[in-house]
Biopython code that builds the backbone (N, CA, C, O; Angstrom):
import numpy as np
from Bio.PDB.StructureBuilder import StructureBuilder

atoms = [
    (1, "MET", "N", (-22.676, -7.488, -4.394)),
    (1, "MET", "CA", (-21.303, -7.866, -4.103)),
    (1, "MET", "C", (-20.501, -7.847, -5.405)),
    (1, "MET", "O", (-20.972, -8.311, -6.443)),
    (2, "THR", "N", (-19.300, -7.312, -5.335)),
    (2, "THR", "CA", (-18.457, -7.256, -6.525)),
    (2, "THR", "C", (-17.638, -8.532, -6.645)),
    (2, "THR", "O", (-17.296, -9.169, -5.648)),
    (3, "THR", "N", (-17.336, -8.884, -7.866)),
    (3, "THR", "CA", (-16.504, -10.051, -8.119)),
    (3, "THR", "C", (-15.068, -9.582, -8.308)),
    (3, "THR", "O", (-14.789, -8.757, -9.179)),
    (4, "ARG", "N", (-14.171, -10.100, -7.505)),
    (4, "ARG", "CA", (-12.759, -9.713, -7.587)),
    (4, "ARG", "C", (-12.057, -10.639, -8.567)),
    (4, "ARG", "O", (-12.356, -11.830, -8.655)),
    (5, "ILE", "N", (-11.114, -10.057, -9.299)),
    (5, "ILE", "CA", (-10.338, -10.898, -10.194)),
    (5, "ILE", "C", (-9.304, -11.662, -9.380)),
    (5, "ILE", "O", (-8.884, -11.213, -8.314)),
    (6, "THR", "N", (-8.904, -12.802, -9.883)),
    (6, "THR", "CA", (-7.916, -13.613, -9.178)),
    (6, "THR", "C", (-6.549, -12.934, -9.268)),
    (6, "THR", "O", (-6.325, -12.059, -10.105)),
    (7, "LEU", "N", (-5.656, -13.351, -8.399)),
    (7, "LEU", "CA", (-4.301, -12.808, -8.415)),
    (7, "LEU", "C", (-3.605, -13.134, -9.738)),
    (7, "LEU", "O", (-2.862, -12.309, -10.269)),
    (8, "ALA", "N", (-3.845, -14.328, -10.265)),
    (8, "ALA", "CA", (-3.238, -14.708, -11.553)),
    (8, "ALA", "C", (-3.742, -13.808, -12.678)),
    (8, "ALA", "O", (-2.965, -13.404, -13.543)),
    (9, "THR", "N", (-5.028, -13.493, -12.673)),
    (9, "THR", "CA", (-5.589, -12.600, -13.679)),
    (9, "THR", "C", (-5.024, -11.196, -13.520)),
    (9, "THR", "O", (-4.717, -10.532, -14.510)),
    (10, "PHE", "N", (-4.887, -10.741, -12.279)),
    (10, "PHE", "CA", (-4.289, -9.434, -12.002)),
    (10, "PHE", "C", (-2.866, -9.378, -12.542)),
    (10, "PHE", "O", (-2.487, -8.419, -13.214)),
    (11, "ALA", "N", (-2.067, -10.429, -12.241)),
    (11, "ALA", "CA", (-0.675, -10.470, -12.704)),
    (11, "ALA", "C", (-0.599, -10.436, -14.226)),
    (11, "ALA", "O", (0.291, -9.799, -14.791)),
    (12, "GLU", "N", (-1.512, -11.108, -14.878)),
    (12, "GLU", "CA", (-1.537, -11.097, -16.342)),
    (12, "GLU", "C", (-1.936, -9.720, -16.869)),
    (12, "GLU", "O", (-1.369, -9.234, -17.847)),
    (13, "ALA", "N", (-2.906, -9.102, -16.220)),
    (13, "ALA", "CA", (-3.408, -7.804, -16.677)),
    (13, "ALA", "C", (-2.361, -6.702, -16.574)),
    (13, "ALA", "O", (-2.332, -5.802, -17.413)),
    (14, "ILE", "N", (-1.506, -6.757, -15.564)),
    (14, "ILE", "CA", (-0.534, -5.676, -15.372)),
    (14, "ILE", "C", (0.677, -5.790, -16.290)),
    (14, "ILE", "O", (1.476, -4.858, -16.380)),
    (15, "ARG", "N", (0.820, -6.914, -16.965)),
    (15, "ARG", "CA", (1.982, -7.101, -17.855)),
    (15, "ARG", "C", (2.048, -6.056, -18.962)),
    (15, "ARG", "O", (3.138, -5.709, -19.415)),
    (16, "ASP", "N", (0.907, -5.554, -19.401)),
    (16, "ASP", "CA", (0.875, -4.603, -20.510)),
    (16, "ASP", "C", (0.761, -3.146, -20.063)),
    (16, "ASP", "O", (0.723, -2.244, -20.899)),
    (17, "LEU", "N", (0.707, -2.915, -18.772)),
    (17, "LEU", "CA", (0.558, -1.543, -18.293)),
    (17, "LEU", "C", (1.906, -0.829, -18.246)),
    (17, "LEU", "O", (2.934, -1.469, -18.027)),
    (18, "PRO", "N", (1.914, 0.490, -18.449)),
    (18, "PRO", "CA", (3.160, 1.247, -18.339)),
    (18, "PRO", "C", (3.697, 1.204, -16.897)),
    (18, "PRO", "O", (2.937, 1.056, -15.940)),
    (19, "THR", "N", (4.991, 1.334, -16.773)),
    (19, "THR", "CA", (5.638, 1.294, -15.458)),
    (19, "THR", "C", (5.058, 2.345, -14.515)),
    (19, "THR", "O", (4.837, 2.053, -13.339)),
    (20, "ASP", "N", (4.809, 3.552, -15.000)),
    (20, "ASP", "CA", (4.232, 4.594, -14.145)),
    (20, "ASP", "C", (2.879, 4.170, -13.586)),
    (20, "ASP", "O", (2.543, 4.500, -12.448)),
    (21, "THR", "N", (2.115, 3.453, -14.370)),
    (21, "THR", "CA", (0.815, 2.968, -13.918)),
    (21, "THR", "C", (0.983, 1.921, -12.822)),
    (21, "THR", "O", (0.190, 1.871, -11.882)),
    (22, "LEU", "N", (2.007, 1.089, -12.939)),
    (22, "LEU", "CA", (2.275, 0.092, -11.892)),
    (22, "LEU", "C", (2.608, 0.786, -10.578)),
    (22, "LEU", "O", (2.118, 0.392, -9.519)),
    (23, "TYR", "N", (3.443, 1.819, -10.648)),
    (23, "TYR", "CA", (3.779, 2.562, -9.430)),
    (23, "TYR", "C", (2.553, 3.268, -8.848)),
    (23, "TYR", "O", (2.381, 3.312, -7.630)),
    (24, "ALA", "N", (1.713, 3.812, -9.705)),
    (24, "ALA", "CA", (0.495, 4.471, -9.225)),
    (24, "ALA", "C", (-0.428, 3.462, -8.537)),
    (24, "ALA", "O", (-1.029, 3.766, -7.506)),
    (25, "GLU", "N", (-0.536, 2.271, -9.107)),
    (25, "GLU", "CA", (-1.365, 1.232, -8.493)),
    (25, "GLU", "C", (-0.772, 0.781, -7.162)),
    (25, "GLU", "O", (-1.510, 0.539, -6.206)),
    (26, "GLU", "N", (0.539, 0.666, -7.093)),
    (26, "GLU", "CA", (1.193, 0.323, -5.829)),
    (26, "GLU", "C", (0.864, 1.382, -4.773)),
    (26, "GLU", "O", (0.511, 1.044, -3.643)),
    (27, "ASP", "N", (0.979, 2.657, -5.140)),
    (27, "ASP", "CA", (0.660, 3.740, -4.199)),
    (27, "ASP", "C", (-0.797, 3.674, -3.753)),
    (27, "ASP", "O", (-1.096, 3.867, -2.574)),
    (28, "ARG", "N", (-1.696, 3.405, -4.683)),
    (28, "ARG", "CA", (-3.120, 3.317, -4.358)),
    (28, "ARG", "C", (-3.379, 2.177, -3.373)),
    (28, "ARG", "O", (-4.109, 2.342, -2.396)),
    (29, "LEU", "N", (-2.772, 1.022, -3.642)),
    (29, "LEU", "CA", (-2.960, -0.130, -2.763)),
    (29, "LEU", "C", (-2.361, 0.122, -1.381)),
    (29, "LEU", "O", (-2.970, -0.232, -0.371)),
    (30, "GLU", "N", (-1.175, 0.728, -1.325)),
    (30, "GLU", "CA", (-0.555, 1.019, -0.029)),
    (30, "GLU", "C", (-1.405, 2.003, 0.772)),
    (30, "GLU", "O", (-1.542, 1.861, 1.987)),
    (31, "ASN", "N", (-1.974, 2.996, 0.098)),
    (31, "ASN", "CA", (-2.852, 3.946, 0.770)),
    (31, "ASN", "C", (-4.096, 3.240, 1.304)),
    (31, "ASN", "O", (-4.525, 3.495, 2.430)),
    (32, "SER", "N", (-4.664, 2.365, 0.508)),
    (32, "SER", "CA", (-5.836, 1.610, 0.934)),
    (32, "SER", "C", (-5.517, 0.758, 2.161)),
    (32, "SER", "O", (-6.301, 0.710, 3.109)),
    (33, "ILE", "N", (-4.376, 0.091, 2.140)),
    (33, "ILE", "CA", (-3.967, -0.737, 3.274)),
    (33, "ILE", "C", (-3.810, 0.114, 4.529)),
    (33, "ILE", "O", (-4.243, -0.297, 5.605)),
    (34, "ARG", "N", (-3.200, 1.291, 4.412)),
    (34, "ARG", "CA", (-3.050, 2.189, 5.569)),
    (34, "ARG", "C", (-4.417, 2.534, 6.156)),
    (34, "ARG", "O", (-4.597, 2.502, 7.374)),
    (35, "HIS", "N", (-5.378, 2.863, 5.294)),
    (35, "HIS", "CA", (-6.711, 3.229, 5.775)),
    (35, "HIS", "C", (-7.431, 2.041, 6.396)),
    (35, "HIS", "O", (-8.105, 2.186, 7.416)),
    (36, "LEU", "N", (-7.295, 0.872, 5.790)),
    (36, "LEU", "CA", (-7.933, -0.316, 6.356)),
    (36, "LEU", "C", (-7.336, -0.663, 7.723)),
    (36, "LEU", "O", (-8.068, -1.030, 8.642)),
    (37, "ARG", "N", (-6.028, -0.550, 7.859)),
    (37, "ARG", "CA", (-5.395, -0.829, 9.163)),
    (37, "ARG", "C", (-5.854, 0.176, 10.210)),
    (37, "ARG", "O", (-6.148, -0.194, 11.347)),
    (38, "ARG", "N", (-5.916, 1.450, 9.823)),
    (38, "ARG", "CA", (-6.379, 2.473, 10.760)),
    (38, "ARG", "C", (-7.819, 2.185, 11.176)),
    (38, "ARG", "O", (-8.167, 2.287, 12.352)),
    (39, "SER", "N", (-8.645, 1.826, 10.208)),
    (39, "SER", "CA", (-10.036, 1.493, 10.496)),
    (39, "SER", "C", (-10.123, 0.306, 11.455)),
    (39, "SER", "O", (-10.898, 0.326, 12.412)),
    (40, "ASN", "N", (-9.325, -0.721, 11.191)),
    (40, "ASN", "CA", (-9.314, -1.890, 12.090)),
    (40, "ASN", "C", (-8.895, -1.492, 13.496)),
    (40, "ASN", "O", (-9.490, -1.943, 14.476)),
    (41, "ASP", "N", (-7.870, -0.647, 13.600)),
    (41, "ASP", "CA", (-7.416, -0.207, 14.925)),
    (41, "ASP", "C", (-8.519, 0.534, 15.667)),
    (41, "ASP", "O", (-8.702, 0.343, 16.870)),
    (42, "GLU", "N", (-9.261, 1.387, 14.943)),
    (42, "GLU", "CA", (-10.335, 2.143, 15.577)),
    (42, "GLU", "C", (-11.491, 1.236, 15.992)),
    (42, "GLU", "O", (-12.093, 1.446, 17.045)),
    (43, "MET", "N", (-11.805, 0.237, 15.181)),
    (43, "MET", "CA", (-12.921, -0.658, 15.490)),
    (43, "MET", "C", (-12.572, -1.672, 16.571)),
    (43, "MET", "O", (-13.461, -2.163, 17.265)),
    (44, "ALA", "N", (-11.295, -1.989, 16.722)),
    (44, "ALA", "CA", (-10.872, -3.044, 17.646)),
    (44, "ALA", "C", (-11.327, -2.779, 19.079)),
    (44, "ALA", "O", (-11.647, -3.716, 19.811)),
    (45, "ALA", "N", (-11.358, -1.528, 19.478)),
    (45, "ALA", "CA", (-11.749, -1.194, 20.849)),
    (45, "ALA", "C", (-13.196, -1.592, 21.148)),
    (45, "ALA", "O", (-13.556, -1.793, 22.308)),
    (46, "PHE", "N", (-14.026, -1.706, 20.104)),
    (46, "PHE", "CA", (-15.447, -1.991, 20.298)),
    (46, "PHE", "C", (-15.851, -3.365, 19.773)),
    (46, "PHE", "O", (-16.999, -3.773, 19.950)),
    (47, "ALA", "N", (-14.944, -4.077, 19.139)),
    (47, "ALA", "CA", (-15.281, -5.330, 18.462)),
    (47, "ALA", "C", (-15.701, -6.436, 19.416)),
    (47, "ALA", "O", (-16.474, -7.315, 19.033)),
    (48, "ASP", "N", (-15.213, -6.412, 20.645)),
    (48, "ASP", "CA", (-15.593, -7.463, 21.599)),
    (48, "ASP", "C", (-17.090, -7.453, 21.887)),
    (48, "ASP", "O", (-17.680, -8.495, 22.175)),
    (49, "ASP", "N", (-17.695, -6.285, 21.808)),
    (49, "ASP", "CA", (-19.117, -6.137, 22.119)),
    (49, "ASP", "C", (-19.998, -6.097, 20.873)),
    (49, "ASP", "O", (-21.216, -5.961, 20.987)),
    (50, "ASP", "N", (-19.408, -6.212, 19.696)),
    (50, "ASP", "CA", (-20.184, -6.026, 18.468)),
    (50, "ASP", "C", (-19.721, -7.015, 17.396)),
    (50, "ASP", "O", (-18.625, -6.888, 16.850)),
    (51, "ALA", "N", (-20.563, -7.990, 17.107)),
    (51, "ALA", "CA", (-20.219, -9.028, 16.128)),
    (51, "ALA", "C", (-20.031, -8.451, 14.727)),
    (51, "ALA", "O", (-19.207, -8.943, 13.956)),
    (52, "GLU", "N", (-20.801, -7.401, 14.394)),
    (52, "GLU", "CA", (-20.658, -6.788, 13.079)),
    (52, "GLU", "C", (-19.297, -6.117, 12.926)),
    (52, "GLU", "O", (-18.676, -6.205, 11.867)),
    (53, "LEU", "N", (-18.838, -5.452, 13.971)),
    (53, "LEU", "CA", (-17.505, -4.837, 13.917)),
    (53, "LEU", "C", (-16.425, -5.905, 13.804)),
    (53, "LEU", "O", (-15.467, -5.745, 13.047)),
    (54, "ALA", "N", (-16.575, -6.983, 14.545)),
    (54, "ALA", "CA", (-15.600, -8.074, 14.463)),
    (54, "ALA", "C", (-15.561, -8.649, 13.050)),
    (54, "ALA", "O", (-14.490, -8.960, 12.529)),
    (55, "ALA", "N", (-16.741, -8.789, 12.432)),
    (55, "ALA", "CA", (-16.795, -9.291, 11.059)),
    (55, "ALA", "C", (-16.161, -8.299, 10.084)),
    (55, "ALA", "O", (-15.494, -8.706, 9.134)),
    (56, "ALA", "N", (-16.366, -6.998, 10.315)),
    (56, "ALA", "CA", (-15.765, -5.974, 9.458)),
    (56, "ALA", "C", (-14.245, -6.003, 9.572)),
    (56, "ALA", "O", (-13.544, -5.849, 8.572)),
    (57, "ILE", "N", (-13.741, -6.197, 10.769)),
    (57, "ILE", "CA", (-12.290, -6.297, 10.969)),
    (57, "ILE", "C", (-11.754, -7.510, 10.213)),
    (57, "ILE", "O", (-10.726, -7.423, 9.542)),
    (58, "ASP", "N", (-12.443, -8.628, 10.318)),
    (58, "ASP", "CA", (-12.021, -9.838, 9.595)),
    (58, "ASP", "C", (-12.027, -9.605, 8.082)),
    (58, "ASP", "O", (-11.106, -10.020, 7.379)),
    (59, "GLU", "N", (-13.073, -8.939, 7.593)),
    (59, "GLU", "CA", (-13.148, -8.656, 6.163)),
    (59, "GLU", "C", (-12.014, -7.722, 5.734)),
    (59, "GLU", "O", (-11.371, -7.950, 4.709)),
    (60, "ASN", "N", (-11.771, -6.673, 6.518)),
    (60, "ASN", "CA", (-10.667, -5.755, 6.207)),
    (60, "ASN", "C", (-9.327, -6.483, 6.201)),
    (60, "ASN", "O", (-8.475, -6.221, 5.352)),
    (61, "THR", "N", (-9.147, -7.394, 7.146)),
    (61, "THR", "CA", (-7.895, -8.148, 7.224)),
    (61, "THR", "C", (-7.696, -8.992, 5.969)),
    (61, "THR", "O", (-6.577, -9.107, 5.468)),
    (62, "ALA", "N", (-8.773, -9.579, 5.463)),
    (62, "ALA", "CA", (-8.687, -10.363, 4.226)),
    (62, "ALA", "C", (-8.360, -9.463, 3.035)),
    (62, "ALA", "O", (-7.568, -9.839, 2.170)),
    (63, "VAL", "N", (-8.963, -8.284, 2.990)),
    (63, "VAL", "CA", (-8.684, -7.343, 1.900)),
    (63, "VAL", "C", (-7.237, -6.875, 1.971)),
    (63, "VAL", "O", (-6.579, -6.754, 0.938)),
    (64, "ILE", "N", (-6.736, -6.612, 3.159)),
    (64, "ILE", "CA", (-5.335, -6.205, 3.336)),
    (64, "ILE", "C", (-4.407, -7.287, 2.781)),
    (64, "ILE", "O", (-3.444, -6.981, 2.077)),
    (65, "ALA", "N", (-4.696, -8.539, 3.094)),
    (65, "ALA", "CA", (-3.860, -9.642, 2.588)),
    (65, "ALA", "C", (-3.926, -9.711, 1.062)),
    (65, "ALA", "O", (-2.907, -9.911, 0.401)),
    (66, "ASP", "N", (-5.128, -9.544, 0.505)),
    (66, "ASP", "CA", (-5.304, -9.571, -0.949)),
    (66, "ASP", "C", (-4.529, -8.424, -1.601)),
    (66, "ASP", "O", (-3.842, -8.622, -2.603)),
    (67, "GLN", "N", (-4.645, -7.240, -1.034)),
    (67, "GLN", "CA", (-3.943, -6.094, -1.602)),
    (67, "GLN", "C", (-2.436, -6.239, -1.452)),
    (67, "GLN", "O", (-1.681, -5.821, -2.330)),
    (68, "GLY", "N", (-1.998, -6.819, -0.360)),
    (68, "GLY", "CA", (-0.566, -7.078, -0.194)),
    (68, "GLY", "C", (-0.044, -8.038, -1.257)),
    (68, "GLY", "O", (1.062, -7.869, -1.769)),
    (69, "ALA", "N", (-0.848, -9.046, -1.582)),
    (69, "ALA", "CA", (-0.457, -9.987, -2.641)),
    (69, "ALA", "C", (-0.394, -9.289, -3.994)),
    (69, "ALA", "O", (0.448, -9.623, -4.827)),
    (70, "ARG", "N", (-1.275, -8.326, -4.216)),
    (70, "ARG", "CA", (-1.245, -7.566, -5.470)),
    (70, "ARG", "C", (-0.003, -6.674, -5.536)),
    (70, "ARG", "O", (0.597, -6.517, -6.600)),
    (71, "ILE", "N", (0.373, -6.097, -4.409)),
    (71, "ILE", "CA", (1.620, -5.318, -4.371)),
    (71, "ILE", "C", (2.796, -6.229, -4.696)),
    (71, "ILE", "O", (3.693, -5.839, -5.444)),
    (72, "ASP", "N", (2.801, -7.431, -4.144)),
    (72, "ASP", "CA", (3.857, -8.394, -4.466)),
    (72, "ASP", "C", (3.881, -8.698, -5.964)),
    (72, "ASP", "O", (4.954, -8.813, -6.556)),
    (73, "ALA", "N", (2.697, -8.828, -6.582)),
    (73, "ALA", "CA", (2.628, -9.086, -8.025)),
    (73, "ALA", "C", (3.164, -7.892, -8.812)),
    (73, "ALA", "O", (3.849, -8.068, -9.818)),
    (74, "LEU", "N", (2.853, -6.684, -8.356)),
    (74, "LEU", "CA", (3.401, -5.488, -9.005)),
    (74, "LEU", "C", (4.919, -5.478, -8.919)),
    (74, "LEU", "O", (5.599, -5.186, -9.903)),
    (75, "HIS", "N", (5.451, -5.796, -7.743)),
    (75, "HIS", "CA", (6.907, -5.846, -7.571)),
    (75, "HIS", "C", (7.531, -6.906, -8.478)),
    (75, "HIS", "O", (8.588, -6.681, -9.068)),
    (76, "ALA", "N", (6.879, -8.052, -8.583)),
    (76, "ALA", "CA", (7.393, -9.123, -9.455)),
    (76, "ALA", "C", (7.440, -8.644, -10.907)),
    (76, "ALA", "O", (8.406, -8.913, -11.621)),
    (77, "GLU", "N", (6.404, -7.941, -11.337)),
    (77, "GLU", "CA", (6.374, -7.422, -12.707)),
    (77, "GLU", "C", (7.452, -6.366, -12.915)),
    (77, "GLU", "O", (8.108, -6.347, -13.956)),
    (78, "LEU", "N", (7.638, -5.496, -11.946)),
    (78, "LEU", "CA", (8.686, -4.479, -12.059)),
    (78, "LEU", "C", (10.070, -5.121, -12.103)),
    (78, "LEU", "O", (10.937, -4.681, -12.858)),
    (79, "ARG", "N", (10.278, -6.164, -11.290)),
    (79, "ARG", "CA", (11.572, -6.873, -11.325)),
    (79, "ARG", "C", (11.766, -7.575, -12.659)),
    (79, "ARG", "O", (12.880, -7.615, -13.182)),
    (80, "ARG", "N", (10.689, -8.131, -13.219)),
    (80, "ARG", "CA", (10.790, -8.789, -14.519)),
    (80, "ARG", "C", (11.234, -7.791, -15.582)),
    (80, "ARG", "O", (12.048, -8.108, -16.449)),
    (81, "ARG", "N", (10.695, -6.597, -15.503)),
    (81, "ARG", "CA", (11.022, -5.578, -16.506)),
    (81, "ARG", "C", (12.375, -4.932, -16.294)),
    (81, "ARG", "O", (13.116, -4.700, -17.249)),
    (82, "HIS", "N", (12.698, -4.639, -15.039)),
    (82, "HIS", "CA", (13.829, -3.749, -14.761)),
    (82, "HIS", "C", (14.910, -4.349, -13.868)),
    (82, "HIS", "O", (15.919, -3.691, -13.615)),
    (83, "GLY", "N", (14.734, -5.556, -13.392)),
    (83, "GLY", "CA", (15.725, -6.174, -12.517)),
    (83, "GLY", "C", (15.434, -5.951, -11.046)),
    (83, "GLY", "O", (14.535, -5.196, -10.677)),
    (84, "GLU", "N", (16.205, -6.617, -10.225)),
    (84, "GLU", "CA", (15.986, -6.605, -8.774)),
    (84, "GLU", "C", (16.128, -5.213, -8.155)),
    (84, "GLU", "O", (15.449, -4.905, -7.175)),
    (85, "HIS", "N", (16.989, -4.383, -8.705)),
    (85, "HIS", "CA", (17.276, -3.089, -8.099)),
    (85, "HIS", "C", (16.098, -2.115, -8.134)),
    (85, "HIS", "O", (16.080, -1.154, -7.366)),
    (86, "VAL", "N", (15.135, -2.338, -8.991)),
    (86, "VAL", "CA", (14.073, -1.358, -9.197)),
    (86, "VAL", "C", (13.241, -1.114, -7.941)),
    (86, "VAL", "O", (12.838, 0.023, -7.697)),
    (87, "ILE", "N", (12.976, -2.118, -7.157)),
    (87, "ILE", "CA", (12.160, -1.958, -5.955)),
    (87, "ILE", "C", (12.953, -1.222, -4.878)),
    (87, "ILE", "O", (12.435, -0.307, -4.239)),
    (88, "ALA", "N", (14.195, -1.618, -4.680)),
    (88, "ALA", "CA", (15.018, -1.006, -3.642)),
    (88, "ALA", "C", (15.369, 0.441, -3.964)),
    (88, "ALA", "O", (15.597, 1.241, -3.056)),
    (89, "SER", "N", (15.413, 0.784, -5.252)),
    (89, "SER", "CA", (15.850, 2.128, -5.614)),
    (89, "SER", "C", (14.719, 3.145, -5.635)),
    (89, "SER", "O", (14.967, 4.343, -5.766)),
    (90, "ARG", "N", (13.494, 2.687, -5.508)),
    (90, "ARG", "CA", (12.368, 3.631, -5.527)),
    (90, "ARG", "C", (12.415, 4.496, -4.282)),
    (90, "ARG", "O", (12.601, 3.993, -3.174)),
    (91, "ALA", "N", (12.249, 5.786, -4.463)),
    (91, "ALA", "CA", (12.310, 6.728, -3.346)),
    (91, "ALA", "C", (11.193, 6.452, -2.353)),
    (91, "ALA", "O", (10.094, 6.047, -2.732)),
    (92, "ALA", "N", (11.486, 6.674, -1.088)),
    (92, "ALA", "CA", (10.473, 6.513, -0.042)),
    (92, "ALA", "C", (9.407, 7.586, -0.217)),
    (92, "ALA", "O", (9.709, 8.693, -0.662)),
    (93, "PRO", "N", (8.165, 7.268, 0.129)),
    (93, "PRO", "CA", (7.113, 8.280, 0.018)),
    (93, "PRO", "C", (7.402, 9.466, 0.929)),
    (93, "PRO", "O", (8.126, 9.338, 1.917)),
    (94, "ALA", "N", (6.844, 10.600, 0.598)),
    (94, "ALA", "CA", (7.087, 11.822, 1.361)),
    (94, "ALA", "C", (6.755, 11.637, 2.836)),
    (94, "ALA", "O", (7.418, 12.218, 3.696)),
    (95, "SER", "N", (5.737, 10.836, 3.140)),
    (95, "SER", "CA", (5.348, 10.629, 4.533)),
    (95, "SER", "C", (6.419, 9.891, 5.326)),
    (95, "SER", "O", (6.427, 9.948, 6.556)),
    (96, "ALA", "N", (7.326, 9.196, 4.633)),
    (96, "ALA", "CA", (8.385, 8.466, 5.323)),
    (96, "ALA", "C", (9.659, 9.287, 5.440)),
    (96, "ALA", "O", (10.606, 8.870, 6.109)),
    (97, "GLN", "N", (9.694, 10.449, 4.799)),
    (97, "GLN", "CA", (10.866, 11.297, 4.854)),
    (97, "GLN", "C", (10.907, 12.011, 6.197)),
    (97, "GLN", "O", (9.861, 12.364, 6.742)),
    (98, "PRO", "N", (12.113, 12.230, 6.741)),
    (98, "PRO", "CA", (12.192, 12.953, 8.009)),
    (98, "PRO", "C", (11.730, 14.397, 7.829)),
    (98, "PRO", "O", (11.919, 14.995, 6.769)),
    (99, "ALA", "N", (11.136, 14.935, 8.859)),
    (99, "ALA", "CA", (10.677, 16.322, 8.822)),
    (99, "ALA", "C", (11.876, 17.258, 8.888)),
    (99, "ALA", "O", (12.881, 16.927, 9.517)),
    (100, "PRO", "N", (11.789, 18.419, 8.251)),
    (100, "PRO", "CA", (12.887, 19.376, 8.335)),
    (100, "PRO", "C", (12.981, 19.932, 9.745)),
    (100, "PRO", "O", (12.011, 19.871, 10.500)),
    (101, "PRO", "N", (14.127, 20.468, 10.106)),
    (101, "PRO", "CA", (14.262, 21.053, 11.453)),
    (101, "PRO", "C", (13.224, 22.151, 11.667)),
    (101, "PRO", "O", (12.861, 22.860, 10.729)),
    (102, "ALA", "N", (12.755, 22.286, 12.887)),
    (102, "ALA", "CA", (11.685, 23.236, 13.186)),
    (102, "ALA", "C", (12.152, 24.670, 13.064)),
    (102, "ALA", "O", (11.368, 25.536, 12.676)),
    (103, "ASP", "N", (13.411, 24.952, 13.386)),
    (103, "ASP", "CA", (13.906, 26.317, 13.385)),
    (103, "ASP", "C", (15.041, 26.457, 12.387)),
    (103, "ASP", "O", (16.213, 26.398, 12.759)),
    (104, "ASP", "N", (14.689, 26.644, 11.097)),
    (104, "ASP", "CA", (15.693, 26.768, 10.054)),
    (104, "ASP", "C", (16.554, 28.011, 10.232)),
    (104, "ASP", "O", (17.740, 27.992, 9.905)),
    (105, "ALA", "N", (15.977, 29.081, 10.743)),
    (105, "ALA", "CA", (16.718, 30.334, 10.830)),
    (105, "ALA", "C", (17.904, 30.194, 11.765)),
    (105, "ALA", "O", (18.947, 30.795, 11.507)),
    (106, "ALA", "N", (17.790, 29.432, 12.836)),
    (106, "ALA", "CA", (18.878, 29.292, 13.797)),
    (106, "ALA", "C", (20.050, 28.520, 13.224)),
    (106, "ALA", "O", (21.192, 28.730, 13.634)),
    (107, "ASP", "N", (19.785, 27.641, 12.292)),
    (107, "ASP", "CA", (20.845, 26.796, 11.723)),
    (107, "ASP", "C", (21.298, 27.237, 10.344)),
    (107, "ASP", "O", (22.126, 26.564, 9.730)),
    (108, "GLY", "N", (20.783, 28.338, 9.846)),
    (108, "GLY", "CA", (21.132, 28.765, 8.493)),
    (108, "GLY", "C", (20.130, 28.222, 7.503)),
    (108, "GLY", "O", (19.084, 27.697, 7.884)),
    (109, "VAL", "N", (20.454, 28.350, 6.237)),
    (109, "VAL", "CA", (19.562, 27.923, 5.176)),
    (109, "VAL", "C", (19.834, 26.468, 4.856)),
    (109, "VAL", "O", (20.985, 26.072, 4.672)),
    (110, "HIS", "N", (18.765, 25.659, 4.787)),
    (110, "HIS", "CA", (18.892, 24.240, 4.435)),
    (110, "HIS", "C", (18.366, 24.046, 3.036)),
    (110, "HIS", "O", (17.218, 24.379, 2.744)),
    (111, "LEU", "N", (19.193, 23.512, 2.179)),
    (111, "LEU", "CA", (18.773, 23.250, 0.804)),
    (111, "LEU", "C", (18.611, 21.781, 0.582)),
    (111, "LEU", "O", (18.260, 21.359, -0.520)),
]
sb = StructureBuilder()
sb.init_structure("model")
sb.init_model(0)
sb.init_chain("A")
sb.init_seg("    ")
for serial, (resi, resn, name, xyz) in enumerate(atoms, 1):
    if name == "N":
        sb.init_residue(resn, " ", resi, " ")
    sb.init_atom(name, np.array(xyz, "f"), 0.0, 1.0, " ", f" {name:<3s}", serial, name[0])
structure = sb.get_structure()
């Protein structure tokens, strides 16, 4: 079993990291949370009949909460460095961007 650092230790450790590294860690944590949620959704259909799956869902839920708290700590550090606007001004990830129209030729060129 691995020993996790406390949230306070994490917050202290990120104070000296470059801003780009903070954003990369935020992206990594958000990706992990997406995968854990997907995993929980897939296991939920079978968890009623399987105590191990139910325990795995509970463990994933705890990890999701821990990672969410770390994202909050990253945001707090970014606000400390750059002000409140830094979080709101960050561009949405590509997966959140709307898809381009399916038939570009019919509507002309989209830049």
